[in-house]
C-alpha positions as a Python dict, from the first residue, in 0.01 Angstrom:
ca = {
    (1, 'M'): (0, 0, 0),
    (2, 'K'): (315, 82, 196),
    (3, 'F'): (233, -197, 441),
    (4, 'R'): (230, -456, 160),
    (5, 'T'): (564, -334, 30),
    (6, 'L'): (713, -340, 377),
    (7, 'F'): (569, -687, 443),
    (8, 'A'): (701, -821, 111),
    (9, 'A'): (1044, -678, 184),
    (10, 'A'): (1042, -839, 528),
    (11, 'V'): (946, -1178, 386),
    (12, 'I'): (1213, -1159, 117),
    (13, 'G'): (1470, -1047, 372),
    (14, 'A'): (1379, -1328, 610),
    (15, 'A'): (1401, -1584, 330),
    (16, 'G'): (1749, -1462, 249),
    (17, 'F'): (1849, -1473, 615),
    (18, 'A'): (1723, -1827, 683),
    (19, 'P'): (1997, -2005, 484),
    (20, 'A'): (2258, -1801, 669),
    (21, 'I'): (2119, -1926, 1000),
    (22, 'A'): (2101, -2284, 876),
    (23, 'A'): (2459, -2274, 746),
    (24, 'D'): (2587, -2241, 1104),
    (25, 'E'): (2389, -2538, 1232),
    (26, 'P'): (2611, -2837, 1314),
    (27, 'Q'): (2397, -3071, 1105),
    (28, 'V'): (2448, -2851, 799),
    (29, 'V'): (2822, -2818, 864),
    (30, 'R'): (2851, -3196, 898),
    (31, 'Q'): (2664, -3251, 574),
    (32, 'E'): (2888, -3006, 389),
    (33, 'M'): (3197, -3176, 530),
    (34, 'M'): (3073, -3517, 420),
    (35, 'K'): (3001, -3379, 73),
    (36, 'K'): (3367, -3278, 54),
    (37, 'V'): (3476, -3628, 153),
    (38, 'G'): (3229, -3777, -93),
    (39, 'G'): (3362, -3560, -371),
    (40, 'A'): (3720, -3650, -287),
    (41, 'T'): (3636, -4019, -267),
    (42, 'G'): (3449, -4000, -596),
    (43, 'A'): (3744, -3836, -772),
    (44, 'L'): (3978, -4108, -646),
    (45, 'A'): (3729, -4384, -730),
    (46, 'K'): (3710, -4264, -1091),
    (47, 'M'): (4086, -4296, -1119),
    (48, 'V'): (4087, -4639, -952),
    (49, 'K'): (3809, -4762, -1185),
    (50, 'G'): (3983, -4626, -1493),
    (51, 'E'): (3709, -4371, -1558),
    (52, 'A'): (3960, -4087, -1524),
    (53, 'D'): (4333, -4063, -1582),
    (54, 'Y'): (4557, -4079, -1278),
    (55, 'D'): (4646, -3732, -1155),
    (56, 'A'): (4901, -3709, -873),
    (57, 'A'): (4807, -3354, -775),
    (58, 'A'): (4435, -3434, -768),
    (59, 'T'): (4508, -3747, -566),
    (60, 'L'): (4700, -3556, -301),
    (61, 'A'): (4435, -3283, -291),
    (62, 'A'): (4159, -3541, -237),
    (63, 'L'): (4359, -3717, 34),
    (64, 'Q'): (4426, -3384, 204),
    (65, 'T'): (4054, -3303, 198),
    (66, 'M'): (3982, -3631, 373),
    (67, 'S'): (4249, -3568, 636),
    (68, 'D'): (4131, -3212, 696),
    (69, 'V'): (3768, -3317, 743),
    (70, 'A'): (3864, -3605, 973),
    (71, 'S'): (4064, -3370, 1196),
    (72, 'T'): (3765, -3154, 1293),
    (73, 'F'): (3456, -3358, 1208),
    (74, 'A'): (3382, -3479, 1563),
    (75, 'E'): (3361, -3118, 1684),
    (76, 'H'): (3034, -3079, 1495),
    (77, 'F'): (2832, -3325, 1703),
    (78, 'P'): (2732, -3125, 2012),
    (79, 'E'): (2455, -3249, 2239),
    (80, 'G'): (2122, -3143, 2096),
    (81, 'S'): (2223, -3184, 1731),
    (82, 'E'): (2099, -3542, 1708),
    (83, 'T'): (1802, -3440, 1494),
    (84, 'G'): (1709, -3176, 1244),
    (85, 'F'): (1812, -3074, 895),
    (86, 'E'): (1757, -3430, 769),
    (87, 'T'): (2061, -3555, 958),
    (88, 'E'): (2180, -3908, 893),
    (89, 'A'): (2385, -3912, 1212),
    (90, 'A'): (2298, -4223, 1414),
    (91, 'P'): (2225, -4198, 1788),
    (92, 'A'): (2529, -4423, 1839),
    (93, 'I'): (2751, -4119, 1785),
    (94, 'W'): (2632, -3962, 2108),
    (95, 'T'): (2611, -4288, 2305),
    (96, 'D'): (2957, -4399, 2187),
    (97, 'M'): (3143, -4076, 2121),
    (98, 'D'): (3477, -4238, 2210),
    (99, 'G'): (3420, -4512, 1952),
    (100, 'F'): (3316, -4254, 1695),
    (101, 'K'): (3627, -4048, 1759),
    (102, 'A'): (3840, -4363, 1733),
    (103, 'R'): (3692, -4438, 1388),
    (104, 'L'): (3765, -4081, 1280),
    (105, 'A'): (4120, -4109, 1412),
    (106, 'A'): (4170, -4430, 1212),
    (107, 'F'): (4035, -4260, 900),
    (108, 'K'): (4263, -3961, 952),
    (109, 'A'): (4563, -4187, 1015),
    (110, 'D'): (4497, -4374, 690),
    (111, 'A'): (4450, -4048, 499),
    (112, 'D'): (4772, -3910, 646),
    (113, 'A'): (4957, -4234, 564),
    (114, 'A'): (4829, -4212, 208),
    (115, 'I'): (4950, -3852, 184),
    (116, 'A'): (5290, -3953, 319),
    (117, 'A'): (5308, -4236, 66),
    (118, 'A'): (5243, -3977, -207),
    (119, 'P'): (5108, -4224, -462),
    (120, 'A'): (5310, -4163, -778),
    (121, 'D'): (5092, -4377, -1001),
    (122, 'L'): (4764, -4563, -1021),
    (123, 'D'): (4904, -4871, -847),
    (124, 'G'): (5015, -4652, -558),
    (125, 'L'): (4668, -4500, -535),
    (126, 'K'): (4504, -4842, -542),
    (127, 'A'): (4726, -4953, -253),
    (128, 'V'): (4599, -4676, -25),
    (129, 'F'): (4245, -4641, -157),
    (130, 'G'): (4109, -4972, -26),
    (131, 'P'): (4206, -4928, 340),
    (132, 'L'): (4091, -4566, 333),
    (133, 'T'): (3746, -4643, 196),
    (134, 'K'): (3709, -4943, 425),
    (135, 'N'): (3721, -4692, 713),
    (136, 'C'): (3435, -4502, 551),
    (137, 'G'): (3221, -4813, 529),
    (138, 'T'): (3298, -4928, 882),
    (139, 'C'): (3208, -4591, 1027),
    (140, 'H'): (2889, -4562, 821),
    (141, 'E'): (2770, -4905, 935),
    (142, 'T'): (2759, -4794, 1297),
    (143, 'Y'): (2733, -4416, 1296),
    (144, 'R'): (2517, -4332, 996),
    (145, 'L'): (2144, -4386, 954),
    (146, 'K'): (2041, -4547, 629),
    (147, 'K'): (1814, -4335, 412),
    (148, 'S'): (1467, -4480, 381),
}
């Protein structure tokens, strides 16, 4: 009887420990970072589409999120992290790391320029939103695997 209790406790403990291990994996970190960018982009897109009122503070926060992610994102692509955890990272990242980093630098530069412009209204947001999201699409075309 004690063995079953001990075994059950070990299984429950291991199940609780597994997500903590996975959270440190570069694939998981990358996915969480992209979720932040996706959330920021979505918030801005709602404003641009008229689905949400323009909010200057939310705009700057979203732009800052994008800049912050772009500044460290490339660090989470070490050799050996090409697969696992349902990664959508394309092999081109590792075969063209310089190109990948250049795309991230362009994205960060556009995010930083948008922050510096401090869009005061919807028209200001629209002016910076297009170039910023174009960077997303360009990078995804080359460096992201399409879900099947």
